[in-house]
PDB file with one MODEL, atoms N, CA, C and O in Angstrom:
MODEL        1
ATOM      1  N   MET A   1      98.490 155.001   1.068  1.00  0.00           N
ATOM      2  CA  MET A   1      98.658 153.133   1.882  1.00  0.00           C
ATOM      3  C   MET A   1      97.135 153.579   2.300  1.00  0.00           C
ATOM      4  O   MET A   1      96.697 154.697   2.571  1.00  0.00           O
ATOM      5  N   VAL A   2      96.312 151.954   2.243  1.00  0.00           N
ATOM      6  CA  VAL A   2      95.316 151.791   2.779  1.00  0.00           C
ATOM      7  C   VAL A   2      95.580 150.796   3.785  1.00  0.00           C
ATOM      8  O   VAL A   2      96.374 149.938   3.398  1.00  0.00           O
ATOM      9  N   MET A   3      95.087 150.628   5.146  1.00  0.00           N
ATOM     10  CA  MET A   3      95.119 149.370   6.433  1.00  0.00           C
ATOM     11  C   MET A   3      94.085 149.181   6.718  1.00  0.00           C
ATOM     12  O   MET A   3      93.588 150.276   6.983  1.00  0.00           O
ATOM     13  N   THR A   4      93.107 148.110   6.890  1.00  0.00           N
ATOM     14  CA  THR A   4      92.289 147.575   7.378  1.00  0.00           C
ATOM     15  C   THR A   4      92.293 146.474   8.370  1.00  0.00           C
ATOM     16  O   THR A   4      92.526 145.296   8.098  1.00  0.00           O
ATOM     17  N   LEU A   5      91.989 146.996   9.656  1.00  0.00           N
ATOM     18  CA  LEU A   5      92.304 145.548  10.612  1.00  0.00           C
ATOM     19  C   LEU A   5      90.539 145.545  11.474  1.00  0.00           C
ATOM     20  O   LEU A   5      89.929 146.449  12.044  1.00  0.00           O
ATOM     21  N   GLU A   6      90.158 143.978  11.189  1.00  0.00           N
ATOM     22  CA  GLU A   6      88.830 143.491  11.672  1.00  0.00           C
ATOM     23  C   GLU A   6      89.051 142.464  12.542  1.00  0.00           C
ATOM     24  O   GLU A   6      89.552 141.377  12.254  1.00  0.00           O
ATOM     25  N   PHE A   7      88.495 142.987  14.094  1.00  0.00           N
ATOM     26  CA  PHE A   7      88.546 142.084  14.862  1.00  0.00           C
ATOM     27  C   PHE A   7      87.386 141.263  15.040  1.00  0.00           C
ATOM     28  O   PHE A   7      86.251 141.690  15.251  1.00  0.00           O
ATOM     29  N   LYS A   8      87.936 139.333  14.885  1.00  0.00           N
ATOM     30  CA  LYS A   8      86.632 138.908  14.247  1.00  0.00           C
ATOM     31  C   LYS A   8      85.969 137.981  15.944  1.00  0.00           C
ATOM     32  O   LYS A   8      84.814 137.559  16.014  1.00  0.00           O
ATOM     33  N   ASN A   9      86.594 137.898  16.661  1.00  0.00           N
ATOM     34  CA  ASN A   9      86.415 136.682  18.120  1.00  0.00           C
ATOM     35  C   ASN A   9      87.249 137.660  19.122  1.00  0.00           C
ATOM     36  O   ASN A   9      88.127 138.502  18.935  1.00  0.00           O
ATOM     37  N   PRO A  10      86.565 137.158  20.280  1.00  0.00           N
ATOM     38  CA  PRO A  10      87.949 137.742  21.604  1.00  0.00           C
ATOM     39  C   PRO A  10      88.962 136.735  21.758  1.00  0.00           C
ATOM     40  O   PRO A  10      88.836 135.543  21.477  1.00  0.00           O
ATOM     41  N   ILE A  11      89.713 137.158  22.104  1.00  0.00           N
ATOM     42  CA  ILE A  11      90.714 135.538  22.579  1.00  0.00           C
ATOM     43  C   ILE A  11      90.043 134.921  23.885  1.00  0.00           C
ATOM     44  O   ILE A  11      89.565 135.411  24.908  1.00  0.00           O
ATOM     45  N   PRO A  12      90.214 133.649  23.406  1.00  0.00           N
ATOM     46  CA  PRO A  12      89.621 133.008  24.718  1.00  0.00           C
ATOM     47  C   PRO A  12      90.670 132.464  25.583  1.00  0.00           C
ATOM     48  O   PRO A  12      91.827 132.101  25.372  1.00  0.00           O
ATOM     49  N   PRO A  13      89.712 132.530  26.911  1.00  0.00           N
ATOM     50  CA  PRO A  13      90.806 131.802  27.762  1.00  0.00           C
ATOM     51  C   PRO A  13      91.545 130.588  27.476  1.00  0.00           C
ATOM     52  O   PRO A  13      91.042 129.874  26.610  1.00  0.00           O
ATOM     53  N   PRO A  14      92.844 130.112  28.115  1.00  0.00           N
ATOM     54  CA  PRO A  14      93.656 129.200  28.016  1.00  0.00           C
ATOM     55  C   PRO A  14      92.666 127.823  28.797  1.00  0.00           C
ATOM     56  O   PRO A  14      92.291 127.592  29.947  1.00  0.00           O
ATOM     57  N   SER A  15      92.557 127.299  27.792  1.00  0.00           N
ATOM     58  CA  SER A  15      91.848 125.754  27.979  1.00  0.00           C
ATOM     59  C   SER A  15      92.789 124.475  27.518  1.00  0.00           C
ATOM     60  O   SER A  15      94.014 124.571  27.432  1.00  0.00           O
ATOM     61  N   GLU A  16      92.148 123.419  27.271  1.00  0.00           N
ATOM     62  CA  GLU A  16      92.823 122.116  26.463  1.00  0.00           C
ATOM     63  C   GLU A  16      93.046 122.386  25.059  1.00  0.00           C
ATOM     64  O   GLU A  16      93.947 121.925  24.358  1.00  0.00           O
ATOM     65  N   ASN A  17      92.167 123.148  24.744  1.00  0.00           N
ATOM     66  CA  ASN A  17      92.129 123.423  23.279  1.00  0.00           C
ATOM     67  C   ASN A  17      92.755 125.082  22.470  1.00  0.00           C
ATOM     68  O   ASN A  17      92.932 125.361  21.285  1.00  0.00           O
ATOM     69  N   HIS A  18      92.908 125.726  23.465  1.00  0.00           N
ATOM     70  CA  HIS A  18      93.553 126.967  23.051  1.00  0.00           C
ATOM     71  C   HIS A  18      94.914 127.392  23.774  1.00  0.00           C
ATOM     72  O   HIS A  18      94.881 127.075  24.963  1.00  0.00           O
ATOM     73  N   SER A  19      95.840 127.883  23.477  1.00  0.00           N
ATOM     74  CA  SER A  19      96.921 128.495  24.195  1.00  0.00           C
ATOM     75  C   SER A  19      97.030 129.517  25.206  1.00  0.00           C
ATOM     76  O   SER A  19      95.877 129.939  25.109  1.00  0.00           O
ATOM     77  N   GLY A  20      97.515 130.180  26.040  1.00  0.00           N
ATOM     78  CA  GLY A  20      97.702 131.147  26.821  1.00  0.00           C
ATOM     79  C   GLY A  20      98.234 132.207  26.404  1.00  0.00           C
ATOM     80  O   GLY A  20      97.936 133.367  26.690  1.00  0.00           O
ATOM     81  N   ARG A  21      99.505 131.593  25.316  1.00  0.00           N
ATOM     82  CA  ARG A  21     100.458 132.706  25.133  1.00  0.00           C
ATOM     83  C   ARG A  21     100.673 132.764  23.866  1.00  0.00           C
ATOM     84  O   ARG A  21     101.426 133.666  23.499  1.00  0.00           O
ATOM     85  N   THR A  22     100.119 131.882  22.861  1.00  0.00           N
ATOM     86  CA  THR A  22     100.396 131.331  21.562  1.00  0.00           C
ATOM     87  C   THR A  22      99.439 131.752  20.569  1.00  0.00           C
ATOM     88  O   THR A  22      98.260 131.588  20.880  1.00  0.00           O
ATOM     89  N   VAL A  23      99.652 132.185  19.603  1.00  0.00           N
ATOM     90  CA  VAL A  23      98.850 132.501  18.186  1.00  0.00           C
ATOM     91  C   VAL A  23      99.900 132.042  17.030  1.00  0.00           C
ATOM     92  O   VAL A  23     101.120 131.969  16.886  1.00  0.00           O
ATOM     93  N   GLY A  24      98.380 131.701  16.082  1.00  0.00           N
ATOM     94  CA  GLY A  24      99.347 131.186  14.834  1.00  0.00           C
ATOM     95  C   GLY A  24      98.856 132.714  13.789  1.00  0.00           C
ATOM     96  O   GLY A  24      97.757 133.252  13.653  1.00  0.00           O
ATOM     97  N   VAL A  25     100.349 133.077  13.135  1.00  0.00           N
ATOM     98  CA  VAL A  25      99.773 134.373  12.125  1.00  0.00           C
ATOM     99  C   VAL A  25     100.300 133.619  10.690  1.00  0.00           C
ATOM    100  O   VAL A  25     101.240 132.837  10.544  1.00  0.00           O
ATOM    101  N   TYR A  26      99.314 134.165   9.662  1.00  0.00           N
ATOM    102  CA  TYR A  26      99.222 133.628   8.442  1.00  0.00           C
ATOM    103  C   TYR A  26      99.379 134.828   7.657  1.00  0.00           C
ATOM    104  O   TYR A  26      98.553 135.703   7.915  1.00  0.00           O
ATOM    105  N   SER A  27     100.373 135.134   6.616  1.00  0.00           N
ATOM    106  CA  SER A  27     100.439 136.273   5.863  1.00  0.00           C
ATOM    107  C   SER A  27     100.608 135.617   4.511  1.00  0.00           C
ATOM    108  O   SER A  27     100.882 134.455   4.208  1.00  0.00           O
ATOM    109  N   VAL A  28     100.344 136.794   3.717  1.00  0.00           N
ATOM    110  CA  VAL A  28     100.196 136.439   2.145  1.00  0.00           C
ATOM    111  C   VAL A  28     100.765 137.688   1.724  1.00  0.00           C
ATOM    112  O   VAL A  28     100.309 138.675   2.303  1.00  0.00           O
ATOM    113  N   GLY A  29     101.906 137.941   0.606  1.00  0.00           N
ATOM    114  CA  GLY A  29     102.283 139.722   0.563  1.00  0.00           C
ATOM    115  C   GLY A  29     102.463 139.293  -1.219  1.00  0.00           C
ATOM    116  O   GLY A  29     102.772 138.177  -1.637  1.00  0.00           O
ATOM    117  N   ARG A  30     102.214 140.345  -1.941  1.00  0.00           N
ATOM    118  CA  ARG A  30     102.234 140.205  -3.432  1.00  0.00           C
ATOM    119  C   ARG A  30     102.644 142.002  -3.784  1.00  0.00           C
ATOM    120  O   ARG A  30     102.182 143.091  -3.442  1.00  0.00           O
ATOM    121  N   PHE A  31     103.511 141.624  -4.457  1.00  0.00           N
ATOM    122  CA  PHE A  31     103.839 142.992  -5.397  1.00  0.00           C
ATOM    123  C   PHE A  31     103.374 142.732  -6.632  1.00  0.00           C
ATOM    124  O   PHE A  31     103.570 141.683  -7.245  1.00  0.00           O
ATOM    125  N   ILE A  32     102.572 143.948  -7.128  1.00  0.00           N
ATOM    126  CA  ILE A  32     101.657 143.993  -8.272  1.00  0.00           C
ATOM    127  C   ILE A  32     102.504 144.824  -9.142  1.00  0.00           C
ATOM    128  O   ILE A  32     102.251 145.988  -8.831  1.00  0.00           O
ATOM    129  N   ASN A  33     103.393 144.801 -10.087  1.00  0.00           N
ATOM    130  CA  ASN A  33     103.868 145.716 -11.021  1.00  0.00           C
ATOM    131  C   ASN A  33     102.763 146.316 -11.911  1.00  0.00           C
ATOM    132  O   ASN A  33     102.330 147.416 -11.567  1.00  0.00           O
ATOM    133  N   ASP A  34     102.284 145.770 -12.946  1.00  0.00           N
ATOM    134  CA  ASP A  34     100.939 146.446 -13.707  1.00  0.00           C
ATOM    135  C   ASP A  34      99.979 146.643 -13.538  1.00  0.00           C
ATOM    136  O   ASP A  34      99.555 145.523 -13.253  1.00  0.00           O
ATOM    137  N   PRO A  35      99.017 147.420 -13.470  1.00  0.00           N
ATOM    138  CA  PRO A  35      99.408 148.827 -14.227  1.00  0.00           C
ATOM    139  C   PRO A  35      99.477 149.664 -12.924  1.00  0.00           C
ATOM    140  O   PRO A  35      99.338 150.873 -13.110  1.00  0.00           O
ATOM    141  N   GLN A  36      99.707 149.177 -11.357  1.00  0.00           N
ATOM    142  CA  GLN A  36      99.681 150.503 -10.777  1.00  0.00           C
ATOM    143  C   GLN A  36     100.896 150.236  -9.705  1.00  0.00           C
ATOM    144  O   GLN A  36     100.945 151.042  -8.776  1.00  0.00           O
ATOM    145  N   SER A  37     101.889 149.184  -9.734  1.00  0.00           N
ATOM    146  CA  SER A  37     102.793 149.194  -8.895  1.00  0.00           C
ATOM    147  C   SER A  37     102.261 148.820  -7.568  1.00  0.00           C
ATOM    148  O   SER A  37     102.789 149.475  -6.669  1.00  0.00           O
ATOM    149  N   ARG A  38     101.339 147.929  -7.152  1.00  0.00           N
ATOM    150  CA  ARG A  38     100.856 147.998  -5.491  1.00  0.00           C
ATOM    151  C   ARG A  38     101.498 146.714  -4.863  1.00  0.00           C
ATOM    152  O   ARG A  38     101.764 145.560  -5.199  1.00  0.00           O
ATOM    153  N   HIS A  39     101.602 147.513  -3.796  1.00  0.00           N
ATOM    154  CA  HIS A  39     102.009 146.228  -2.964  1.00  0.00           C
ATOM    155  C   HIS A  39     100.981 145.589  -2.037  1.00  0.00           C
ATOM    156  O   HIS A  39     100.610 146.487  -1.281  1.00  0.00           O
ATOM    157  N   GLU A  40     100.438 144.612  -1.786  1.00  0.00           N
ATOM    158  CA  GLU A  40      99.346 143.824  -1.090  1.00  0.00           C
ATOM    159  C   GLU A  40      99.791 143.061  -0.211  1.00  0.00           C
ATOM    160  O   GLU A  40     100.671 142.261  -0.530  1.00  0.00           O
ATOM    161  N   ILE A  41      99.248 143.111   1.273  1.00  0.00           N
ATOM    162  CA  ILE A  41      99.544 141.877   2.527  1.00  0.00           C
ATOM    163  C   ILE A  41      98.258 141.919   2.774  1.00  0.00           C
ATOM    164  O   ILE A  41      97.534 142.912   2.715  1.00  0.00           O
ATOM    165  N   ASP A  42      97.897 140.569   3.121  1.00  0.00           N
ATOM    166  CA  ASP A  42      96.709 139.923   3.770  1.00  0.00           C
ATOM    167  C   ASP A  42      97.229 138.976   5.136  1.00  0.00           C
ATOM    168  O   ASP A  42      98.041 138.067   4.962  1.00  0.00           O
ATOM    169  N   LEU A  43      96.768 139.237   6.273  1.00  0.00           N
ATOM    170  CA  LEU A  43      96.988 138.618   7.252  1.00  0.00           C
ATOM    171  C   LEU A  43      96.118 138.146   8.075  1.00  0.00           C
ATOM    172  O   LEU A  43      95.317 139.028   8.385  1.00  0.00           O
ATOM    173  N   GLU A  44      95.830 136.790   8.756  1.00  0.00           N
ATOM    174  CA  GLU A  44      95.278 136.240   9.973  1.00  0.00           C
ATOM    175  C   GLU A  44      95.864 136.030  11.076  1.00  0.00           C
ATOM    176  O   GLU A  44      97.033 135.652  11.162  1.00  0.00           O
ATOM    177  N   ILE A  45      95.251 136.213  11.852  1.00  0.00           N
ATOM    178  CA  ILE A  45      95.852 135.776  13.189  1.00  0.00           C
ATOM    179  C   ILE A  45      94.849 134.887  13.734  1.00  0.00           C
ATOM    180  O   ILE A  45      93.646 135.103  13.588  1.00  0.00           O
ATOM    181  N   TRP A  46      95.316 133.895  14.359  1.00  0.00           N
ATOM    182  CA  TRP A  46      94.296 133.056  14.789  1.00  0.00           C
ATOM    183  C   TRP A  46      94.551 131.696  16.171  1.00  0.00           C
ATOM    184  O   TRP A  46      95.543 130.977  16.051  1.00  0.00           O
ATOM    185  N   THR A  47      93.764 131.512  17.174  1.00  0.00           N
ATOM    186  CA  THR A  47      94.207 130.884  18.305  1.00  0.00           C
ATOM    187  C   THR A  47      95.298 129.418  17.804  1.00  0.00           C
ATOM    188  O   THR A  47      95.453 129.051  16.640  1.00  0.00           O
ATOM    189  N   ALA A  48      95.879 128.838  18.919  1.00  0.00           N
ATOM    190  CA  ALA A  48      96.955 127.660  18.713  1.00  0.00           C
ATOM    191  C   ALA A  48      96.269 126.979  19.958  1.00  0.00           C
ATOM    192  O   ALA A  48      95.833 127.513  20.978  1.00  0.00           O
ATOM    193  N   PRO A  49      96.288 125.972  19.680  1.00  0.00           N
ATOM    194  CA  PRO A  49      96.167 124.711  20.239  1.00  0.00           C
ATOM    195  C   PRO A  49      96.912 124.840  21.384  1.00  0.00           C
ATOM    196  O   PRO A  49      96.231 124.820  22.409  1.00  0.00           O
ATOM    197  N   SER A  50      98.139 124.970  21.541  1.00  0.00           N
ATOM    198  CA  SER A  50      99.006 124.820  22.595  1.00  0.00           C
ATOM    199  C   SER A  50     100.339 125.678  22.333  1.00  0.00           C
ATOM    200  O   SER A  50     100.693 126.067  21.221  1.00  0.00           O
ATOM    201  N   ASN A  51     101.076 125.927  23.643  1.00  0.00           N
ATOM    202  CA  ASN A  51     101.851 126.607  23.507  1.00  0.00           C
ATOM    203  C   ASN A  51     103.163 126.133  22.628  1.00  0.00           C
ATOM    204  O   ASN A  51     103.454 124.953  22.430  1.00  0.00           O
ATOM    205  N   VAL A  52     103.858 127.206  22.166  1.00  0.00           N
ATOM    206  CA  VAL A  52     105.125 126.768  21.170  1.00  0.00           C
ATOM    207  C   VAL A  52     106.166 125.734  21.804  1.00  0.00           C
ATOM    208  O   VAL A  52     106.931 126.055  22.713  1.00  0.00           O
ATOM    209  N   GLY A  53     106.116 124.452  21.227  1.00  0.00           N
ATOM    210  CA  GLY A  53     107.200 123.318  21.710  1.00  0.00           C
ATOM    211  C   GLY A  53     106.049 122.582  23.050  1.00  0.00           C
ATOM    212  O   GLY A  53     106.509 121.877  23.948  1.00  0.00           O
ATOM    213  N   GLU A  54     105.021 122.813  22.975  1.00  0.00           N
ATOM    214  CA  GLU A  54     104.301 121.698  24.096  1.00  0.00           C
ATOM    215  C   GLU A  54     103.012 121.361  23.546  1.00  0.00           C
ATOM    216  O   GLU A  54     102.517 122.333  22.974  1.00  0.00           O
ATOM    217  N   GLY A  55     102.313 120.350  23.518  1.00  0.00           N
ATOM    218  CA  GLY A  55     100.943 120.041  23.138  1.00  0.00           C
ATOM    219  C   GLY A  55     101.344 118.895  22.588  1.00  0.00           C
ATOM    220  O   GLY A  55     102.531 118.614  22.421  1.00  0.00           O
ATOM    221  N   ASP A  56     100.124 117.966  22.186  1.00  0.00           N
ATOM    222  CA  ASP A  56     100.024 116.901  21.397  1.00  0.00           C
ATOM    223  C   ASP A  56      99.945 116.583  20.050  1.00  0.00           C
ATOM    224  O   ASP A  56      98.908 116.550  19.387  1.00  0.00           O
ATOM    225  N   ALA A  57     101.241 116.316  19.605  1.00  0.00           N
ATOM    226  CA  ALA A  57     101.049 116.480  17.834  1.00  0.00           C
ATOM    227  C   ALA A  57     100.068 114.995  17.381  1.00  0.00           C
ATOM    228  O   ALA A  57     100.023 114.578  16.224  1.00  0.00           O
ATOM    229  N   GLN A  58      99.473 114.468  18.328  1.00  0.00           N
ATOM    230  CA  GLN A  58      98.979 113.340  17.927  1.00  0.00           C
ATOM    231  C   GLN A  58      97.471 113.974  17.866  1.00  0.00           C
ATOM    232  O   GLN A  58      96.497 113.222  17.863  1.00  0.00           O
ATOM    233  N   ASN A  59      97.390 114.787  17.838  1.00  0.00           N
ATOM    234  CA  ASN A  59      95.879 115.474  17.653  1.00  0.00           C
ATOM    235  C   ASN A  59      95.364 115.908  16.415  1.00  0.00           C
ATOM    236  O   ASN A  59      95.885 116.882  15.872  1.00  0.00           O
ATOM    237  N   LYS A  60      94.621 115.449  16.006  1.00  0.00           N
ATOM    238  CA  LYS A  60      94.044 115.237  14.367  1.00  0.00           C
ATOM    239  C   LYS A  60      93.462 116.182  14.430  1.00  0.00           C
ATOM    240  O   LYS A  60      93.875 117.115  13.742  1.00  0.00           O
ATOM    241  N   SER A  61      92.260 116.390  15.259  1.00  0.00           N
ATOM    242  CA  SER A  61      91.134 117.588  14.851  1.00  0.00           C
ATOM    243  C   SER A  61      91.381 118.906  15.717  1.00  0.00           C
ATOM    244  O   SER A  61      90.524 119.591  16.276  1.00  0.00           O
ATOM    245  N   TRP A  62      92.796 119.096  15.690  1.00  0.00           N
ATOM    246  CA  TRP A  62      92.927 120.367  16.485  1.00  0.00           C
ATOM    247  C   TRP A  62      92.380 121.825  16.067  1.00  0.00           C
ATOM    248  O   TRP A  62      92.048 122.821  16.711  1.00  0.00           O
ATOM    249  N   ARG A  63      92.452 121.412  14.316  1.00  0.00           N
ATOM    250  CA  ARG A  63      92.246 122.629  13.805  1.00  0.00           C
ATOM    251  C   ARG A  63      90.436 123.136  13.626  1.00  0.00           C
ATOM    252  O   ARG A  63      89.937 124.259  13.551  1.00  0.00           O
ATOM    253  N   ASP A  64      89.856 121.858  13.605  1.00  0.00           N
ATOM    254  CA  ASP A  64      88.651 122.342  14.408  1.00  0.00           C
ATOM    255  C   ASP A  64      88.235 123.271  15.439  1.00  0.00           C
ATOM    256  O   ASP A  64      87.247 123.996  15.320  1.00  0.00           O
ATOM    257  N   ASN A  65      88.922 123.250  16.355  1.00  0.00           N
ATOM    258  CA  ASN A  65      88.529 124.223  17.858  1.00  0.00           C
ATOM    259  C   ASN A  65      89.223 125.451  17.876  1.00  0.00           C
ATOM    260  O   ASN A  65      89.253 126.131  18.901  1.00  0.00           O
ATOM    261  N   GLN A  66      89.974 125.915  16.480  1.00  0.00           N
ATOM    262  CA  GLN A  66      90.390 127.065  16.603  1.00  0.00           C
ATOM    263  C   GLN A  66      89.671 128.083  16.025  1.00  0.00           C
ATOM    264  O   GLN A  66      88.730 127.805  15.283  1.00  0.00           O
ATOM    265  N   VAL A  67      89.981 129.244  16.260  1.00  0.00           N
ATOM    266  CA  VAL A  67      88.996 131.032  15.977  1.00  0.00           C
ATOM    267  C   VAL A  67      90.077 131.372  15.270  1.00  0.00           C
ATOM    268  O   VAL A  67      91.223 130.926  15.336  1.00  0.00           O
ATOM    269  N   CYS A  68      89.492 132.422  14.406  1.00  0.00           N
ATOM    270  CA  CYS A  68      90.125 133.151  14.028  1.00  0.00           C
ATOM    271  C   CYS A  68      90.025 134.925  14.928  1.00  0.00           C
ATOM    272  O   CYS A  68      88.991 135.487  15.289  1.00  0.00           O
ATOM    273  N   ILE A  69      90.949 135.250  15.023  1.00  0.00           N
ATOM    274  CA  ILE A  69      90.914 136.058  16.521  1.00  0.00           C
ATOM    275  C   ILE A  69      90.812 137.812  15.555  1.00  0.00           C
ATOM    276  O   ILE A  69      90.022 138.709  15.849  1.00  0.00           O
ATOM    277  N   ALA A  70      91.816 137.861  14.456  1.00  0.00           N
ATOM    278  CA  ALA A  70      91.716 139.124  13.688  1.00  0.00           C
ATOM    279  C   ALA A  70      91.994 139.161  12.238  1.00  0.00           C
ATOM    280  O   ALA A  70      92.489 138.084  11.905  1.00  0.00           O
ATOM    281  N   VAL A  71      91.879 139.917  11.315  1.00  0.00           N
ATOM    282  CA  VAL A  71      92.071 139.525  10.091  1.00  0.00           C
ATOM    283  C   VAL A  71      92.703 141.285   9.624  1.00  0.00           C
ATOM    284  O   VAL A  71      92.119 142.288  10.035  1.00  0.00           O
ATOM    285  N   ALA A  72      93.804 141.347   8.833  1.00  0.00           N
ATOM    286  CA  ALA A  72      94.178 142.654   8.531  1.00  0.00           C
ATOM    287  C   ALA A  72      94.408 142.613   7.045  1.00  0.00           C
ATOM    288  O   ALA A  72      94.853 141.545   6.624  1.00  0.00           O
ATOM    289  N   THR A  73      94.211 143.481   6.251  1.00  0.00           N
ATOM    290  CA  THR A  73      94.862 144.028   5.040  1.00  0.00           C
ATOM    291  C   THR A  73      95.911 145.195   4.629  1.00  0.00           C
ATOM    292  O   THR A  73      96.004 146.143   5.408  1.00  0.00           O
ATOM    293  N   GLN A  74      96.686 145.188   3.487  1.00  0.00           N
ATOM    294  CA  GLN A  74      97.211 146.400   3.611  1.00  0.00           C
ATOM    295  C   GLN A  74      97.235 147.178   2.038  1.00  0.00           C
ATOM    296  O   GLN A  74      97.158 146.287   1.192  1.00  0.00           O
ATOM    297  N   MET A  75      97.276 147.865   1.713  1.00  0.00           N
ATOM    298  CA  MET A  75      97.837 148.190   0.175  1.00  0.00           C
ATOM    299  C   MET A  75      98.408 149.249  -0.048  1.00  0.00           C
ATOM    300  O   MET A  75      97.906 150.298   0.354  1.00  0.00           O
ATOM    301  N   ALA A  76      99.668 149.235  -0.784  1.00  0.00           N
ATOM    302  CA  ALA A  76     100.215 150.558  -0.734  1.00  0.00           C
ATOM    303  C   ALA A  76     100.705 150.713  -2.089  1.00  0.00           C
ATOM    304  O   ALA A  76     101.253 149.733  -2.593  1.00  0.00           O
ATOM    305  N   ILE A  77     100.587 151.921  -2.851  1.00  0.00           N
ATOM    306  CA  ILE A  77     101.092 152.231  -4.075  1.00  0.00           C
ATOM    307  C   ILE A  77     102.721 152.944  -4.070  1.00  0.00           C
ATOM    308  O   ILE A  77     103.091 153.854  -3.328  1.00  0.00           O
ATOM    309  N   CYS A  78     103.395 152.366  -4.931  1.00  0.00           N
ATOM    310  CA  CYS A  78     104.894 152.411  -5.168  1.00  0.00           C
ATOM    311  C   CYS A  78     105.186 153.321  -6.196  1.00  0.00           C
ATOM    312  O   CYS A  78     105.180 152.882  -7.346  1.00  0.00           O
ATOM    313  N   VAL A  79     105.499 154.777  -5.957  1.00  0.00           N
ATOM    314  CA  VAL A  79     105.781 155.901  -6.779  1.00  0.00           C
ATOM    315  C   VAL A  79     107.281 155.997  -6.987  1.00  0.00           C
ATOM    316  O   VAL A  79     108.161 155.759  -6.160  1.00  0.00           O
ATOM    317  N   PRO A  80     107.381 156.308  -7.987  1.00  0.00           N
ATOM    318  CA  PRO A  80     108.954 157.087  -8.376  1.00  0.00           C
ATOM    319  C   PRO A  80     109.417 158.136  -7.230  1.00  0.00           C
ATOM    320  O   PRO A  80     108.442 158.807  -6.893  1.00  0.00           O
ATOM    321  N   PHE A  81     110.365 158.425  -6.659  1.00  0.00           N
ATOM    322  CA  PHE A  81     110.713 159.539  -6.176  1.00  0.00           C
ATOM    323  C   PHE A  81     110.310 160.760  -6.870  1.00  0.00           C
ATOM    324  O   PHE A  81     109.434 161.393  -6.282  1.00  0.00           O
ATOM    325  N   ASP A  82     110.707 161.223  -7.913  1.00  0.00           N
ATOM    326  CA  ASP A  82     110.262 162.153  -8.976  1.00  0.00           C
ATOM    327  C   ASP A  82     108.994 162.620  -9.101  1.00  0.00           C
ATOM    328  O   ASP A  82     108.830 163.807  -9.382  1.00  0.00           O
ATOM    329  N   VAL A  83     107.915 161.777  -8.916  1.00  0.00           N
ATOM    330  CA  VAL A  83     106.904 162.149  -8.744  1.00  0.00           C
ATOM    331  C   VAL A  83     106.105 162.667  -7.644  1.00  0.00           C
ATOM    332  O   VAL A  83     105.041 163.263  -7.809  1.00  0.00           O
ATOM    333  N   ASN A  84     106.687 162.407  -6.426  1.00  0.00           N
ATOM    334  CA  ASN A  84     107.122 162.915  -4.966  1.00  0.00           C
ATOM    335  C   ASN A  84     107.549 164.124  -4.944  1.00  0.00           C
ATOM    336  O   ASN A  84     106.926 164.992  -4.334  1.00  0.00           O
ATOM    337  N   ALA A  85     108.677 164.378  -5.603  1.00  0.00           N
ATOM    338  CA  ALA A  85     109.465 165.852  -5.675  1.00  0.00           C
ATOM    339  C   ALA A  85     108.712 166.730  -6.298  1.00  0.00           C
ATOM    340  O   ALA A  85     108.576 167.904  -5.953  1.00  0.00           O
ATOM    341  N   ARG A  86     107.990 165.983  -7.612  1.00  0.00           N
ATOM    342  CA  ARG A  86     107.434 167.216  -8.475  1.00  0.00           C
ATOM    343  C   ARG A  86     106.235 168.186  -7.783  1.00  0.00           C
ATOM    344  O   ARG A  86     106.044 169.396  -7.904  1.00  0.00           O
ATOM    345  N   LYS A  87     105.264 166.818  -6.749  1.00  0.00           N
ATOM    346  CA  LYS A  87     104.210 167.434  -6.319  1.00  0.00           C
ATOM    347  C   LYS A  87     104.673 168.034  -5.073  1.00  0.00           C
ATOM    348  O   LYS A  87     103.912 168.729  -4.401  1.00  0.00           O
ATOM    349  N   GLY A  88     105.863 167.808  -4.732  1.00  0.00           N
ATOM    350  CA  GLY A  88     106.179 168.774  -3.410  1.00  0.00           C
ATOM    351  C   GLY A  88     106.474 170.363  -3.412  1.00  0.00           C
ATOM    352  O   GLY A  88     106.361 171.128  -2.454  1.00  0.00           O
ATOM    353  N   LYS A  89     106.908 170.690  -4.823  1.00  0.00           N
ATOM    354  CA  LYS A  89     107.305 171.912  -5.660  1.00  0.00           C
ATOM    355  C   LYS A  89     106.177 172.584  -5.865  1.00  0.00           C
ATOM    356  O   LYS A  89     106.379 173.798  -5.856  1.00  0.00           O
ATOM    357  N   LEU A  90     104.975 172.258  -6.063  1.00  0.00           N
ATOM    358  CA  LEU A  90     103.687 173.211  -6.232  1.00  0.00           C
ATOM    359  C   LEU A  90     103.316 173.767  -5.010  1.00  0.00           C
ATOM    360  O   LEU A  90     102.348 174.525  -4.945  1.00  0.00           O
TER     361      LEU A  90
ENDMDL
END
């Protein structure tokens, strides 16, 4: 398993453009069978314009004010149990 975590920006203080307690999390996962049986995940954490259930839905330019706080990736190779069992007997 390999995992990276990169902090892009500090968390901004609460304001009219940034929530004090809500973030947006975007995740994509995929399982690639051939040739290596890999499982990969990409994740981004973004600021949010308002707390959940609060805020003005009419503000069309809210995306322009958001910043990416962190990016993470993970890759794991899935192997059959007998591969690990054989290596454990060595």
